[in-house]
C-alpha positions in Angstrom: 0.0 0.0 0.0 1.5 3.3 -1.1 0.3 6.7 -0.1 1.4 10.3 -0.1 1.9 12.2 3.1 0.6 15.7 3.6 4.2 16.9 3.2 4.2 15.4 -0.3 6.6 12.5 0.5 5.5 9.1 -0.7 5.8 6.0 1.5 5.0 2.4 1.0 3.7 0.1 3.7 4.8 -3.6 3.5 2.7 -6.6 4.2 3.8 -7.6 7.7 3.7 -11.1 9.1 1.3 -12.0 11.9 4.2 -12.1 14.3 5.3 -8.6 13.2 1.8 -7.3 13.5 1.4 -8.7 17.0 4.8 -7.2 18.1 3.7 -3.8 16.8 0.3 -3.9 18.5 1.7 -5.3 21.7 4.3 -2.4 21.8 1.6 0.3 22.1 0.8 1.2 25.7 -1.8 3.9 26.3 -2.1 6.4 29.1 -5.6 6.5 30.5 -7.8 9.2 32.2 -9.4 8.4 35.5 -12.5 7.6 33.5 -10.7 4.9 31.6 -10.5 6.8 28.3 -7.2 6.8 26.3 -5.4 10.2 26.7 -2.1 9.5 25.1 0.6 6.9 24.3 3.5 6.0 26.5 7.0 5.9 24.9 5.5 7.5 21.8 8.8 8.1 19.9 10.3 4.7 20.4 6.9 3.0 19.6 6.6 5.0 16.3 10.2 4.2 15.3 9.6 0.5 15.9 6.4 0.6 13.8 8.3 2.5 11.0 11.1 0.0 11.0 8.8 -3.0 10.9 6.1 -1.6 8.6 7.7 0.5 5.9 8.9 -1.0 2.6 12.5 -0.4 1.8 15.3 1.2 3.7 14.4 2.0 7.4 17.9 3.1 8.5 18.3 5.9 11.0 19.3 8.3 8.2 16.1 7.6 6.2 13.8 7.8 9.3 15.4 11.1 10.3 14.3 12.6 7.0 10.6 12.4 8.3 9.3 15.2 10.4 7.4 14.4 13.5 4.1 15.1 11.7 5.2 12.7 8.9 6.0 10.0 11.4 2.7 10.5 13.2 0.8 10.4 10.0 2.5 7.1 8.9 1.9 5.6 12.4 -1.8 6.5 12.3 -2.2 5.1 8.8 -0.5 1.9 9.9 -2.7 1.6 12.9 -5.8 1.9 10.8 -4.5 -0.8 8.4 -3.6 -3.2 11.1 -6.8 -2.8 13.2 -9.2 -3.0 10.3 -11.6 -5.8 11.1 -10.5 -6.2 14.7 -13.9 -4.9 16.0 -15.8 -7.1 13.6 -14.1 -10.4 14.3 -16.3 -13.4 13.5 -17.9 -15.3 16.4 
């Protein structure tokens, strides 16, 4: 899946294995409000970097990842989350 970021850069997501998908999803830890609602993500930067390394097609070296702004990284992360979580809510019985 290839898409263009708001900054104009193009990125391509790779098809991750089930093990990679599980590692990515297990690595996300949310901060919660007293009411139990998500309010943020713990270790946000390292979590996003892990997702980019596992989920982007091609070179994911430090030099390449440093070319992305924080907004780019966040946009990619959100797109990847959407892709990986599609169907989770509608799992068959």
